[in-house]
C-alpha positions in Angstrom: 71.2 7.2 26.7 68.9 10.0 26.0 69.1 8.9 22.1 67.8 5.4 23.4 64.9 7.0 25.3 64.0 8.7 22.0 64.1 6.0 19.9 61.8 4.0 22.4 59.0 7.0 22.1 59.6 7.1 18.5 58.7 3.6 18.4 55.9 3.6 20.5 54.6 6.5 18.6 54.7 4.7 15.4 53.0 1.5 17.0 50.4 3.6 18.1 49.9 5.3 14.3 49.8 1.9 13.1 47.5 0.4 15.3 45.1 3.4 14.7 45.3 2.8 11.4 44.8 -1.1 11.6 41.4 0.1 13.9 40.1 2.1 11.2 40.5 -0.3 8.6 39.0 -3.3 10.4 36.0 -0.2 11.5 35.3 0.7 7.8 35.4 -2.7 7.1 32.9 -3.8 9.1 30.1 -0.8 8.8 30.9 -1.6 4.7 29.9 -5.0 5.6 26.9 -4.3 7.3 25.5 -1.5 4.5 26.2 -4.3 2.0 23.9 -6.8 4.1 20.8 -4.0 3.6 19.0 -4.3 0.5 17.0 -1.7 -1.1 13.3 -2.2 -2.2 11.6 0.4 -4.1 8.1 0.3 -3.6 5.8 2.4 -6.2 1.9 2.5 -4.3 -0.8 3.6 -5.9 -1.5 6.3 -3.1 -0.6 7.9 0.1 -3.4 6.7 2.2 -4.1 5.5 6.1 -5.5 2.5 3.9 -1.9 1.1 4.2 -1.0 1.8 8.0 0.1 -2.0 9.0 2.7 -1.4 5.8 3.9 2.3 7.4 3.8 0.8 10.6 6.5 -1.7 9.7 8.4 1.0 8.0 8.3 3.2 10.8 8.8 0.7 13.6 12.1 -0.5 11.9 10.6 -4.2 10.9 11.9 -3.5 7.8 15.2 -2.8 8.9 15.0 -5.6 11.3 15.3 -7.8 8.3 18.2 -6.0 6.6 15.6 -4.2 4.4 15.7 -0.6 3.3 12.2 0.3 1.4 12.2 3.4 -1.1 8.9 4.3 -1.4 7.6 6.5 -4.7 3.9 7.7 -4.9 2.5 6.7 -8.5 -1.1 7.5 -9.0 -3.5 4.7 -11.0 -2.7 1.2 -10.3 -2.0 0.9 -14.1 1.3 3.1 -13.8 2.3 1.2 -11.1 2.2 -1.8 -12.7 4.2 0.6 -15.6 6.8 1.6 -13.1 7.6 -2.3 -12.2 7.7 -3.4 -15.8 9.8 -0.8 -17.0 12.2 -1.7 -13.6 11.6 1.7 -12.2 10.6 0.2 -8.8 10.7 -3.5 -7.4 7.6 -3.9 -6.2 4.0 -2.2 -6.5 1.2 -1.9 -3.8 -1.7 -1.5 -5.8 -5.3 -3.3 -6.8 -4.0 -6.6 -8.2 -6.3 -6.5 -11.3 -3.4 -4.3 -12.5 -1.1 -7.7 -12.4 -4.5 -9.6 -13.8 -4.2 -7.4 -17.0 -0.5 -7.7 -17.6 -0.9 -11.2 -17.6 -3.6 -11.2 -20.2 -1.5 -9.2 -22.5 0.8 -11.9 -22.7 4.1 -10.6 -21.0 6.4 -12.9 -20.5 8.3 -11.9 -17.5 4.6 -10.9 -15.8 3.7 -9.6 -12.4 2.6 -12.2 -9.5 1.1 -11.0 -6.3 3.8 -11.9 -3.1 1.9 -10.1 -0.4 -2.0 -8.9 0.4 -2.4 -5.7 2.4 -5.7 -4.7 2.6 -8.9 -6.6 2.0 -11.7 -4.4 1.9 -12.3 -1.1 0.0 -10.6 1.6 1.8 -12.9 4.4 0.5 -15.7 6.7 2.1 -18.3 8.3 0.4 -18.8 11.7 1.0 -22.1 13.7 -0.2 -23.1 17.2 -0.2 -25.4 16.9 2.3 -25.3 16.1 6.3 -28.6 14.1 5.8 -29.1 10.2 7.0 -28.0 8.6 4.1 -29.5 5.5 2.3 -27.9 3.5 -0.7 -31.0 4.3 -2.5 -30.2 8.2 -2.3 -28.2 7.4 -5.2 -30.5 6.2 -7.6 -30.8 9.1 -10.2 -27.5 11.2 -8.5 -24.2 11.5 -10.2 -21.2 9.6 -8.0 -17.4 10.2 -8.9 -15.5 7.1 -8.9 -12.3 7.2 -11.0 -12.1 4.3 -13.9 -14.2 1.9 -13.4 -11.4 -0.8 -14.4 -9.6 -0.3 -11.1 -10.6 -1.7 -7.7 -12.1 1.5 -6.2 -14.9 1.2 -9.2 -15.2 -2.3 -9.3 -15.7 -2.3 -5.3 -18.2 0.5 -5.8 -20.2 -1.6 -8.4 -20.4 -4.8 -6.1 -21.5 -2.4 -3.2 -24.4 -1.4 -5.4 -25.0 -4.7 -6.3 -25.1 -6.0 -2.5 -27.6 -3.2 -1.9 -29.9 -4.3 -4.8 -29.5 -1.0 -6.9 -29.3 -1.2 -10.6 -25.9 0.4 -11.8 -27.8 1.8 -15.0 -29.9 4.1 -12.2 -27.2 6.0 -10.9 -25.1 8.3 -13.0 -21.7 6.9 -12.2 -18.9 9.2 -13.5 -15.8 7.2 -14.5 -14.7 10.0 -16.8 -12.3 12.0 -14.4 -8.7 10.4 -13.2 -9.0 9.4 -9.5 -6.0 11.5 -8.2 -8.5 14.1 -9.7 -11.7 13.6 -8.1 -11.6 15.3 -5.3 -10.4 18.6 -6.8 -13.5 17.8 -9.7 -16.0 17.4 -6.5 -14.5 20.4 -4.7 -15.1 22.3 -7.6 -19.3 21.3 -7.8 -19.0 18.0 -9.9 -20.8 15.5 -8.7 -23.2 14.8 -5.8 -21.2 12.1 -4.2 -17.5 11.1 -4.4 -15.9 8.0 -3.0 -12.3 9.2 -1.6 -9.5 6.9 1.3 -8.3 8.8 3.9 -6.6 11.3 5.0 -8.3 12.8 1.9 -12.0 12.2 2.8 -11.3 13.5 6.2 -10.1 17.2 4.8 -12.7 17.6 2.8 -15.1 17.3 6.0 -12.8 19.3 7.7 -13.0 22.1 4.7 -16.8 22.0 4.6 -16.4 20.1 1.1 -18.9 17.4 1.8 -19.7 15.0 4.7 -18.9 11.5 5.1 -22.3 8.9 4.8 -21.0 5.6 4.4 -18.0 3.1 4.3 -18.1 1.6 0.3 -15.8 -1.1 1.5 -18.2 -2.6 4.1 -21.2 -2.4 1.8 -19.1 -4.4 -1.0 -17.5 -7.6 -0.5 -13.8 -8.4 0.7 -11.1 -9.6 -2.0 -7.6 -8.9 -2.7 -8.1 -5.5 -3.3 -4.4 -4.0 -2.6 -1.4 -6.7 -2.9 2.2 -5.9 -3.6 3.3 -7.8 -6.6 6.7 -8.1 -8.7 8.3 -9.5 -11.5 8.0 -13.2 -12.0 11.8 -13.6 -12.5 12.4 -10.9 -9.7 10.2 -13.5 -7.1 12.5 -16.3 -8.0 15.5 -14.4 -7.9 14.9 -12.9 -4.4 12.7 -15.4 -2.6 15.0 -15.1 0.8 14.3 -11.1 0.7 10.5 -11.2 -0.2 10.2 -13.8 2.6 11.9 -11.2 5.3 9.9 -8.3 3.6 6.6 -10.6 4.5 7.6 -11.3 7.9 8.2 -7.0 8.0 4.8 -7.0 6.8 3.1 -9.3 9.4 5.0 -7.2 12.1 3.7 -4.5 10.7 -0.2 -5.9 10.6 0.3 -7.2 14.1 1.0 -4.1 15.6 -2.0 -2.7 13.5 -4.6 -5.2 15.6 -2.8 -5.0 18.6 -2.7 -1.3 19.5 -5.6 1.5 20.0 -5.7 4.1 17.1 -3.5 6.9 19.1 -0.6 4.6 19.8 -0.7 3.5 16.0 -1.0 7.1 15.1 2.3 8.6 16.7 3.7 5.6 15.2 2.8 6.6 11.5 2.8 10.5 12.2 5.9 10.8 10.5 4.6 9.5 7.4 1.5 12.0 7.5 2.9 15.1 9.3 0.3 17.5 7.9 -2.2 15.1 10.2 -2.5 15.6 13.6 -2.8 12.5 15.9 -5.9 13.0 17.1 -7.2 13.0 13.4 -5.2 10.1 12.2 -6.6 8.1 15.1 -9.9 8.7 14.2 -9.8 7.4 10.5 -6.9 4.7 11.8 -10.5 3.8 14.5 -12.8 4.0 11.0 -10.6 1.5 9.2 -10.5 -1.1 11.8 -14.1 -0.6 12.1 -15.0 -1.4 8.5 -12.3 -4.8 8.7 -10.2 -3.1 5.9 -6.9 -5.7 6.6 -5.5 -8.8 6.4 -4.7 -10.5 9.5 -1.8 -12.1 7.4 0.1 -11.3 4.0 -1.0 -14.5 2.9 -3.2 -14.2 0.0 -5.6 -17.5 0.3 -7.1 -18.9 -3.4 -10.7 -18.8 -3.0 -10.0 -14.9 -1.8 -8.6 -14.4 -4.8 -10.6 -16.2 -6.5 -13.4 -13.7 -5.4 -11.5 -11.2 -7.3 -11.5 -13.2 -10.0 -15.3 -13.5 -10.3 -15.6 -9.9 -10.1 -13.5 -8.8 -13.0 -15.4 -11.5 -14.5 -19.1 -10.4 -13.8 -17.8 -6.6 -15.0 -16.9 -7.9 -18.4 -13.1 -6.6 -17.9 -11.5 -10.3 -18.4 -12.6 -13.3 -21.2 -10.8 -15.7 -20.1 -9.9 -17.5 -16.2 -6.4 -16.2 -14.5 -5.2 -18.9 -12.5 -4.8 -18.8 -8.5 -1.4 -20.6 -9.2 -0.3 -18.0 -12.2 -0.9 -14.9 -10.7 -0.3 -15.3 -6.6 3.1 -16.5 -5.3 2.9 -16.4 -1.6 6.1 -15.4 0.3 4.6 -15.2 3.8 5.6 -18.9 5.2 
Protein backbone atom coordinates (compact mmCIF):
# COMPACT_ATOMS: atom_id res chain seq x y z
CA UNK A 1 0.00 0.00 0.00
CA UNK A 2 2.79 2.38 0.99
CA UNK A 3 4.58 1.58 -2.25
CA UNK A 4 1.44 2.45 -4.24
CA UNK A 5 1.13 5.80 -2.44
CA UNK A 6 4.82 6.48 -3.07
CA UNK A 7 4.42 5.69 -6.77
CA UNK A 8 1.40 8.01 -6.98
CA UNK A 9 3.23 10.86 -5.25
CA UNK A 10 6.29 10.36 -7.41
CA UNK A 11 4.12 10.40 -10.52
CA UNK A 12 2.39 13.60 -9.41
CA UNK A 13 5.70 15.31 -8.73
CA UNK A 14 6.97 14.31 -12.16
CA UNK A 15 3.80 15.64 -13.79
CA UNK A 16 4.13 18.95 -11.91
CA UNK A 17 7.75 19.27 -13.00
CA UNK A 18 6.86 18.50 -16.60
CA UNK A 19 4.04 21.06 -16.43
CA UNK A 20 6.39 23.74 -15.08
CA UNK A 21 8.97 23.03 -17.78
CA UNK A 22 6.33 23.25 -20.51
CA UNK A 23 5.00 26.50 -19.04
CA UNK A 24 8.47 28.03 -18.96
CA UNK A 25 9.05 27.01 -22.55
CA UNK A 26 5.85 28.76 -23.68
CA UNK A 27 6.57 31.84 -21.56
CA UNK A 28 10.02 32.14 -23.11
CA UNK A 29 8.54 31.58 -26.53
CA UNK A 30 6.01 34.36 -25.97
CA UNK A 31 8.74 36.69 -24.72
CA UNK A 32 10.89 35.96 -27.74
CA UNK A 33 7.94 36.50 -30.05
CA UNK A 34 7.25 39.85 -28.42
CA UNK A 35 10.91 40.87 -28.74
CA UNK A 36 10.92 39.84 -32.38
CA UNK A 37 8.09 42.28 -33.10
CA UNK A 38 10.02 45.27 -31.71
CA UNK A 39 12.22 46.83 -34.39
CA UNK A 40 15.15 49.04 -33.47
CA UNK A 41 15.76 52.12 -35.61
CA UNK A 42 19.07 53.91 -35.20
CA UNK A 43 18.55 57.65 -35.60
CA UNK A 44 21.41 60.15 -35.90
CA UNK A 45 20.39 63.67 -34.85
CA UNK A 46 22.34 66.75 -35.86
CA UNK A 47 21.95 68.39 -32.44
CA UNK A 48 20.17 67.60 -29.18
CA UNK A 49 17.80 70.49 -28.71
CA UNK A 50 14.40 71.42 -27.28
CA UNK A 51 13.79 72.37 -30.91
CA UNK A 52 13.01 68.67 -31.48
CA UNK A 53 10.53 68.44 -28.61
CA UNK A 54 7.75 66.55 -30.48
CA UNK A 55 10.21 63.78 -31.39
CA UNK A 56 11.38 63.43 -27.79
CA UNK A 57 7.76 63.43 -26.59
CA UNK A 58 7.08 60.50 -28.93
CA UNK A 59 10.05 58.66 -27.42
CA UNK A 60 9.40 59.43 -23.75
CA UNK A 61 5.62 58.96 -23.88
CA UNK A 62 6.07 55.53 -25.43
CA UNK A 63 4.43 56.32 -28.76
CA UNK A 64 7.19 54.58 -30.70
CA UNK A 65 6.96 51.58 -28.38
CA UNK A 66 3.22 51.41 -29.07
CA UNK A 67 4.08 51.03 -32.76
CA UNK A 68 6.66 48.31 -32.03
CA UNK A 69 9.67 50.60 -32.49
CA UNK A 70 12.68 51.13 -30.26
CA UNK A 71 14.61 54.35 -31.03
CA UNK A 72 18.39 54.19 -30.65
CA UNK A 73 19.39 57.86 -30.68
CA UNK A 74 22.89 59.00 -31.61
CA UNK A 75 24.17 62.60 -31.62
CA UNK A 76 26.17 63.37 -34.78
CA UNK A 77 27.20 67.00 -35.07
CA UNK A 78 26.91 68.54 -38.55
CA UNK A 79 24.26 67.77 -41.16
CA UNK A 80 26.89 66.47 -43.57
CA UNK A 81 28.04 64.02 -40.90
CA UNK A 82 24.45 62.90 -40.28
CA UNK A 83 24.07 62.19 -44.00
CA UNK A 84 27.36 60.29 -43.97
CA UNK A 85 26.22 58.15 -41.02
CA UNK A 86 23.11 57.09 -42.94
CA UNK A 87 24.98 56.48 -46.18
CA UNK A 88 27.53 54.32 -44.37
CA UNK A 89 24.73 52.35 -42.68
CA UNK A 90 25.92 53.35 -39.20
CA UNK A 91 22.36 54.59 -38.69
CA UNK A 92 19.15 53.94 -40.61
CA UNK A 93 17.57 57.37 -40.22
CA UNK A 94 18.96 60.89 -40.08
CA UNK A 95 17.36 63.90 -38.38
CA UNK A 96 18.90 66.98 -39.93
CA UNK A 97 18.39 69.71 -42.47
CA UNK A 98 17.14 68.13 -45.73
CA UNK A 99 19.61 70.24 -47.70
CA UNK A 100 22.18 67.56 -46.86
CA UNK A 101 20.01 64.99 -48.64
CA UNK A 102 19.78 67.31 -51.65
CA UNK A 103 23.57 67.56 -51.82
CA UNK A 104 23.84 63.76 -51.72
CA UNK A 105 21.36 63.45 -54.59
CA UNK A 106 23.33 65.92 -56.70
CA UNK A 107 26.47 63.91 -55.95
CA UNK A 108 24.90 61.14 -58.07
CA UNK A 109 24.68 58.66 -55.19
CA UNK A 110 22.70 55.73 -56.60
CA UNK A 111 21.03 54.78 -53.32
CA UNK A 112 20.47 58.40 -52.30
CA UNK A 113 18.62 59.85 -49.32
CA UNK A 114 14.92 60.65 -49.30
CA UNK A 115 12.89 62.61 -46.78
CA UNK A 116 10.03 60.52 -45.37
CA UNK A 117 8.80 62.77 -42.53
CA UNK A 118 9.13 66.40 -41.47
CA UNK A 119 9.47 67.88 -37.99
CA UNK A 120 10.34 71.60 -37.92
CA UNK A 121 9.26 74.35 -40.27
CA UNK A 122 11.33 77.31 -39.12
CA UNK A 123 14.79 78.05 -37.82
CA UNK A 124 15.05 77.13 -34.15
CA UNK A 125 17.92 79.48 -33.37
CA UNK A 126 17.82 82.49 -31.10
CA UNK A 127 20.25 85.35 -31.59
CA UNK A 128 22.41 86.35 -28.65
CA UNK A 129 24.04 89.73 -28.24
CA UNK A 130 26.69 90.91 -25.82
CA UNK A 131 24.43 93.85 -25.01
CA UNK A 132 21.01 93.86 -23.34
CA UNK A 133 19.85 96.98 -25.19
CA UNK A 134 16.72 96.80 -27.35
CA UNK A 135 17.56 95.03 -30.60
CA UNK A 136 16.98 96.10 -34.18
CA UNK A 137 18.11 93.95 -37.09
CA UNK A 138 19.97 96.90 -38.57
CA UNK A 139 22.22 96.81 -35.49
CA UNK A 140 23.96 93.91 -37.25
CA UNK A 141 25.40 96.17 -39.95
CA UNK A 142 29.16 96.31 -39.52
CA UNK A 143 29.10 93.77 -36.70
CA UNK A 144 30.42 90.19 -36.57
CA UNK A 145 27.96 87.31 -36.13
CA UNK A 146 28.82 83.63 -35.76
CA UNK A 147 26.51 81.38 -37.81
CA UNK A 148 28.35 78.12 -38.51
CA UNK A 149 28.59 76.91 -42.12
CA UNK A 150 26.63 79.01 -44.62
CA UNK A 151 25.72 75.86 -46.58
CA UNK A 152 23.68 74.43 -43.68
CA UNK A 153 20.14 75.29 -42.63
CA UNK A 154 21.16 77.63 -39.78
CA UNK A 155 23.28 79.76 -42.12
CA UNK A 156 20.77 79.68 -44.96
CA UNK A 157 17.88 80.67 -42.73
CA UNK A 158 19.88 83.56 -41.29
CA UNK A 159 20.66 84.85 -44.78
CA UNK A 160 16.94 84.74 -45.64
CA UNK A 161 16.15 86.59 -42.40
CA UNK A 162 18.60 89.34 -43.37
CA UNK A 163 16.95 89.61 -46.78
CA UNK A 164 13.49 89.81 -45.21
CA UNK A 165 14.72 92.63 -42.98
CA UNK A 166 16.07 94.53 -45.98
CA UNK A 167 19.71 94.04 -45.02
CA UNK A 168 22.48 93.26 -47.52
CA UNK A 169 24.54 90.32 -46.17
CA UNK A 170 27.66 92.06 -47.50
CA UNK A 171 27.09 94.78 -44.90
CA UNK A 172 27.34 92.26 -42.07
CA UNK A 173 30.54 90.52 -41.00
CA UNK A 174 29.26 86.94 -41.24
CA UNK A 175 31.72 84.50 -39.68
CA UNK A 176 31.16 81.05 -41.17
CA UNK A 177 34.66 79.74 -40.47
CA UNK A 178 33.80 78.06 -37.15
CA UNK A 179 32.10 74.66 -36.97
CA UNK A 180 28.56 74.97 -35.63
CA UNK A 181 29.29 72.77 -32.61
CA UNK A 182 32.08 75.16 -31.59
CA UNK A 183 30.51 78.58 -32.10
CA UNK A 184 29.11 78.88 -28.57
CA UNK A 185 32.57 78.30 -27.14
CA UNK A 186 34.04 80.84 -29.56
CA UNK A 187 31.44 83.41 -28.52
CA UNK A 188 32.11 82.76 -24.82
CA UNK A 189 35.80 83.17 -25.61
CA UNK A 190 35.16 86.68 -26.95
CA UNK A 191 34.77 86.12 -30.67
CA UNK A 192 31.91 87.90 -32.47
CA UNK A 193 29.34 90.49 -31.43
CA UNK A 194 26.38 88.13 -31.97
CA UNK A 195 25.81 84.39 -32.21
CA UNK A 196 22.87 82.19 -33.26
CA UNK A 197 22.17 79.19 -31.02
CA UNK A 198 19.50 76.55 -30.36
CA UNK A 199 17.93 75.84 -26.99
CA UNK A 200 18.95 74.81 -24.38
CA UNK A 201 22.41 76.16 -25.25
CA UNK A 202 21.15 79.71 -25.81
CA UNK A 203 19.58 79.91 -22.36
CA UNK A 204 22.66 78.36 -20.73
CA UNK A 205 24.79 81.20 -22.09
CA UNK A 206 22.27 83.70 -20.73
CA UNK A 207 22.26 81.99 -17.32
CA UNK A 208 26.06 82.20 -17.24
CA UNK A 209 26.02 85.91 -18.17
CA UNK A 210 27.63 85.25 -21.55
CA UNK A 211 24.99 87.02 -23.61
CA UNK A 212 21.38 88.11 -24.02
CA UNK A 213 18.70 86.60 -26.25
CA UNK A 214 17.51 89.44 -28.47
CA UNK A 215 15.42 87.81 -31.23
CA UNK A 216 14.23 84.63 -32.95
CA UNK A 217 15.92 83.93 -36.27
CA UNK A 218 13.05 81.67 -37.35
CA UNK A 219 10.41 84.34 -36.78
CA UNK A 220 12.31 86.67 -39.12
CA UNK A 221 12.96 84.02 -41.78
CA UNK A 222 10.54 81.91 -43.88
CA UNK A 223 8.78 78.59 -43.40
CA UNK A 224 10.38 75.62 -45.16
CA UNK A 225 11.51 72.06 -44.25
CA UNK A 226 14.14 73.03 -41.71
CA UNK A 227 14.62 69.65 -40.04
CA UNK A 228 13.37 66.35 -41.42
CA UNK A 229 13.83 62.60 -41.14
CA UNK A 230 15.51 60.91 -44.08
CA UNK A 231 16.84 57.48 -45.00
CA UNK A 232 18.34 55.66 -47.96
CA UNK A 233 15.86 55.18 -50.78
CA UNK A 234 16.31 51.39 -50.55
CA UNK A 235 15.66 51.40 -46.80
CA UNK A 236 12.42 53.31 -47.28
CA UNK A 237 11.25 50.96 -50.03
CA UNK A 238 12.08 47.90 -47.92
CA UNK A 239 10.56 49.24 -44.68
CA UNK A 240 7.46 51.18 -45.68
CA UNK A 241 5.21 49.64 -43.04
CA UNK A 242 7.79 50.34 -40.35
CA UNK A 243 8.26 53.97 -41.39
CA UNK A 244 4.50 54.51 -41.59
CA UNK A 245 4.39 53.39 -37.95
CA UNK A 246 7.34 55.71 -37.22
CA UNK A 247 5.41 58.64 -38.70
CA UNK A 248 2.26 57.73 -36.76
CA UNK A 249 4.24 57.79 -33.51
CA UNK A 250 5.79 61.12 -34.47
CA UNK A 251 2.34 62.58 -35.16
CA UNK A 252 1.24 61.58 -31.65
CA UNK A 253 4.25 63.46 -30.29
CA UNK A 254 3.36 66.51 -32.38
CA UNK A 255 -0.26 66.43 -31.21
CA UNK A 256 0.78 66.14 -27.56
CA UNK A 257 3.09 69.13 -27.98
CA UNK A 258 0.41 71.31 -29.52
CA UNK A 259 -2.29 70.23 -27.07
CA UNK A 260 -0.42 70.73 -23.79
CA UNK A 261 1.24 73.59 -21.95
CA UNK A 262 4.98 74.02 -21.58
CA UNK A 263 5.12 72.62 -18.06
CA UNK A 264 3.31 69.39 -18.99
CA UNK A 265 5.53 68.91 -22.02
CA UNK A 266 8.64 69.67 -19.98
CA UNK A 267 7.75 66.94 -17.49
CA UNK A 268 7.36 64.55 -20.40
CA UNK A 269 10.81 65.17 -21.92
CA UNK A 270 12.96 66.01 -18.89
CA UNK A 271 14.66 62.62 -19.17
CA UNK A 272 16.20 63.94 -22.41
CA UNK A 273 17.51 67.06 -20.63
CA UNK A 274 18.23 65.89 -17.10
CA UNK A 275 20.51 68.85 -16.32
CA UNK A 276 17.75 71.38 -17.12
CA UNK A 277 14.94 72.20 -14.70
CA UNK A 278 11.25 71.73 -15.51
CA UNK A 279 10.79 75.49 -15.19
CA UNK A 280 13.57 76.31 -17.68
CA UNK A 281 12.42 73.61 -20.10
CA UNK A 282 8.89 75.00 -19.97
CA UNK A 283 10.11 78.50 -20.86
CA UNK A 284 12.13 77.18 -23.81
CA UNK A 285 9.24 75.06 -25.10
CA UNK A 286 6.86 78.02 -24.95
CA UNK A 287 9.47 80.11 -26.75
CA UNK A 288 9.48 77.60 -29.61
CA UNK A 289 5.69 77.52 -29.66
CA UNK A 290 5.61 81.30 -29.99
CA UNK A 291 8.06 81.19 -32.89
CA UNK A 292 5.83 78.67 -34.73
CA UNK A 293 8.67 76.18 -35.01
CA UNK A 294 6.89 72.86 -35.64
CA UNK A 295 4.90 71.24 -38.40
CA UNK A 296 1.39 70.12 -37.46
CA UNK A 297 1.87 66.76 -39.25
CA UNK A 298 4.95 64.88 -40.53
CA UNK A 299 3.72 65.27 -44.12
CA UNK A 300 6.03 67.48 -46.24
CA UNK A 301 4.06 69.47 -48.82
CA UNK A 302 5.44 70.15 -52.30
CA UNK A 303 5.18 73.96 -52.14
CA UNK A 304 6.85 73.86 -48.74
CA UNK A 305 9.73 71.80 -50.13
CA UNK A 306 10.10 74.08 -53.16
CA UNK A 307 10.79 77.02 -50.84
CA UNK A 308 13.87 75.16 -49.62
CA UNK A 309 15.05 74.49 -53.18
CA UNK A 310 14.58 78.16 -54.07
CA UNK A 311 16.66 79.11 -51.04
CA UNK A 312 19.49 76.79 -52.11
CA UNK A 313 19.38 78.12 -55.67
CA UNK A 314 19.24 81.71 -54.48
CA UNK A 315 22.48 81.27 -52.55
CA UNK A 316 24.26 79.47 -55.38
CA UNK A 317 24.50 76.19 -53.50
CA UNK A 318 22.88 74.08 -56.23
CA UNK A 319 22.88 74.65 -59.96
CA UNK A 320 20.05 72.33 -60.90
CA UNK A 321 16.58 71.70 -59.51
CA UNK A 322 16.02 68.63 -57.36
CA UNK A 323 12.36 67.74 -57.76
CA UNK A 324 9.94 66.94 -54.97
CA UNK A 325 9.04 63.54 -56.44
CA UNK A 326 12.68 62.46 -56.24
CA UNK A 327 13.53 63.85 -52.82
CA UNK A 328 10.35 63.39 -50.75
CA UNK A 329 8.67 60.03 -50.09
CA UNK A 330 6.12 60.79 -47.38
CA UNK A 331 5.37 57.89 -45.05
CA UNK A 332 2.65 59.75 -43.16
CA UNK A 333 -0.73 58.81 -44.62
